[in-house]
C-alpha positions as CSV (number, residue, x, y, z in Angstrom):
1,M,96.6,224.0,80.1
2,V,96.1,222.6,83.6
3,K,98.7,222.5,86.1
4,L,99.1,220.6,89.2
5,N,102.3,221.1,91.4
6,K,100.4,220.6,94.9
7,I,97.6,218.2,95.4
8,Y,96.7,218.6,98.8
9,T,95.7,222.6,100.2
10,R,93.7,221.7,102.5
11,T,91.3,224.7,101.7
12,G,88.8,221.9,101.7
13,D,89.1,220.6,105.0
14,D,86.0,222.6,106.2
15,G,83.4,220.9,103.6
16,T,83.5,223.3,101.1
17,T,85.0,223.4,97.4
18,G,85.9,225.6,95.3
19,L,84.3,226.1,91.7
20,T,86.3,227.8,88.5
21,S,84.8,231.0,89.6
22,G,82.7,232.5,92.3
23,P,82.1,231.8,96.3
24,R,83.2,228.4,97.8
25,R,79.9,225.6,97.4
26,L,79.8,223.0,100.2
27,K,81.2,219.5,99.0
28,S,77.3,218.3,99.2
29,D,76.0,220.7,96.8
30,L,73.8,219.2,94.1
31,R,76.1,221.4,91.7
32,V,79.1,219.6,92.8
33,E,77.5,216.5,93.6
34,S,76.8,216.4,89.7
35,Y,80.1,217.0,88.5
36,G,81.7,214.7,91.1
37,T,78.9,211.8,89.8
38,V,80.2,213.0,86.4
39,D,83.9,211.6,87.3
40,E,82.6,208.6,89.0
41,T,81.1,208.3,85.5
42,N,84.4,208.6,83.6
43,A,86.3,206.2,86.4
44,C,83.7,203.5,85.6
45,I,84.0,204.0,81.8
46,G,87.9,203.5,82.6
47,L,87.7,200.3,84.1
48,V,84.9,199.3,81.3
49,R,87.8,199.9,78.7
50,L,90.0,197.3,80.0
51,H,87.3,195.3,78.2
52,T,87.3,196.7,74.7
53,T,90.8,197.0,74.1
54,G,92.2,195.1,71.2
55,A,91.3,194.4,67.8
56,E,87.7,193.1,68.0
57,H,86.6,196.3,69.9
58,G,89.1,198.7,69.0
59,H,86.6,201.0,67.6
60,I,84.9,201.3,70.5
61,D,87.6,201.4,72.8
62,V,88.5,204.8,70.8
63,M,84.7,206.0,71.1
64,L,85.2,205.4,75.4
65,M,88.4,207.3,75.4
66,R,86.9,210.7,73.5
67,I,84.0,210.3,75.5
68,Q,85.7,210.1,78.7
69,N,87.8,213.2,77.8
70,D,84.6,214.9,77.1
71,L,83.5,213.8,81.0
72,F,86.0,216.2,82.0
73,D,84.4,219.1,79.7
74,L,81.3,218.5,81.2
75,G,82.8,218.3,84.9
76,A,84.8,221.6,83.8
77,D,81.1,223.2,82.1
78,L,78.9,222.1,85.9
79,A,81.9,223.7,87.8
80,T,81.6,227.1,85.6
81,P,78.7,228.8,87.1
82,L,76.5,230.2,84.0
83,P,77.1,234.5,84.7
84,E,73.1,235.8,85.3
85,G,72.4,236.9,81.5
86,E,75.3,235.5,79.8
87,A,75.4,232.5,77.3
88,A,76.1,229.0,77.8
89,D,78.4,229.6,75.3
90,A,80.6,232.1,75.9
91,P,83.7,231.3,74.7
92,W,85.5,232.1,78.6
93,A,84.2,229.1,79.7
94,L,84.7,225.3,78.4
95,R,81.3,224.0,78.0
96,I,79.8,221.3,76.4
97,I,78.6,222.3,72.4
98,A,75.7,220.7,70.6
99,S,78.3,219.1,68.1
100,Q,79.3,216.5,71.4
101,V,75.5,215.7,71.8
102,S,75.0,215.0,67.9
103,R,77.9,212.9,68.3
104,L,76.5,210.7,70.9
105,E,73.2,210.5,69.3
106,E,75.0,209.2,65.6
107,Q,76.9,206.5,67.3
108,I,73.8,205.5,69.5
109,D,72.2,205.2,65.7
110,V,75.1,203.4,64.0
111,M,75.3,200.8,67.5
112,N,71.5,200.3,67.3
113,A,71.4,199.8,63.6
114,D,72.2,195.6,64.2
115,L,70.3,195.0,67.3
116,A,67.5,192.9,67.3
117,P,64.6,194.9,68.5
118,L,63.7,194.6,72.2
119,D,60.8,192.7,73.6
120,S,61.5,192.8,77.1
121,F,63.4,195.0,79.4
122,V,67.3,194.3,79.8
123,L,68.9,193.4,83.1
124,P,72.9,194.9,84.1
125,G,74.8,191.7,83.1
126,G,75.8,189.7,80.2
127,T,79.4,189.5,79.4
128,A,82.4,191.6,82.2
129,A,82.1,194.3,79.4
130,A,78.6,194.6,79.3
131,A,77.6,194.4,83.0
132,A,80.3,197.4,83.8
133,V,79.0,199.5,80.9
134,H,75.9,198.7,82.6
135,L,77.4,200.3,85.8
136,A,78.4,203.3,84.2
137,R,75.0,203.7,82.8
138,A,73.4,203.5,86.1
139,I,76.4,205.9,87.4
140,T,75.2,208.8,84.4
141,R,71.8,208.4,85.8
142,R,72.5,209.9,89.2
143,A,74.9,211.9,87.4
144,E,71.8,213.1,85.2
145,R,69.4,213.3,88.7
146,S,72.2,215.1,90.5
147,A,72.6,217.7,87.5
148,T,68.8,218.7,86.8
149,A,68.5,218.8,90.7
150,A,71.0,221.9,90.6
151,A,69.3,223.2,87.4
152,V,66.2,223.8,89.5
153,D,67.9,226.7,91.9
154,V,71.0,227.3,89.1
155,A,71.3,228.2,85.9
156,L,73.6,225.3,84.0
157,N,74.2,224.5,80.5
158,P,71.6,223.3,79.1
159,Q,73.9,220.9,76.2
160,A,75.2,219.7,79.6
161,L,72.0,218.2,80.9
162,A,71.2,216.9,77.2
163,Y,74.9,215.0,77.1
164,L,74.2,213.2,80.1
165,N,70.9,212.2,78.7
166,R,72.5,210.7,75.5
167,L,75.3,209.3,77.5
168,S,72.9,206.9,79.2
169,D,71.5,206.0,76.2
170,L,74.3,205.1,74.4
171,L,75.8,203.7,77.3
172,F,72.4,201.7,76.8
173,V,73.3,200.4,73.4
174,L,76.8,199.6,73.8
175,A,76.1,197.3,76.6
176,R,73.3,195.1,74.2
177,R,76.7,195.5,71.1
178,L,78.8,194.4,73.5
179,N,76.0,191.4,74.8
180,G,76.4,190.2,71.0
181,N,74.5,192.5,69.7
182,G,71.6,191.7,71.7
183,A,71.8,188.2,71.7
184,G,73.4,187.5,75.0
185,D,71.4,190.1,76.7
186,V,69.9,188.9,80.0
187,K,66.1,189.4,79.8
188,W,63.9,190.7,82.9
189,V,61.0,187.9,83.6
190,P,58.1,189.8,85.8
191,G,57.5,188.0,88.4
192,A,60.2,184.7,88.1
193,S,60.9,184.6,91.5
194,R,57.5,184.2,93.1
């Protein structure tokens, strides 16, 4: 269990931060950028949840709460270097596992089953909840870009990368669901403002 007695330590005043193990890294390091952007995604989902409480969207709120918890797991995963030659599922480290990715896929399939097929790209917008979900989706995509860039130089858990990819898909489908199952989607009209 995490116990935080002191909020500031001054150890990051030099522009570095500590991973869960190993040497300190610059705060601009791509690994640090990726889990920082995961934290930003989580904060945005917290804002989305302001729109998903109550009977109408209670099941969505429960799903988002579970995703927020997963995102803390994901941040811990990205902040924990994989020792050379060690499997990503080593029992000593908190890692995203395949069942967390599969759960997202199952939720996507359930939500998508009721949606009309797309006949155009969708602009971020519609209801307040859907617009907030689109913002969370865009932030998730940025986290994925940072993580995949970091993975060029350091070993990352492949399930962590898959989770980010699947989460952005889930958020897209969720935005459509929150737009009246797609009826309230704001569709892109190519060249409409020429």
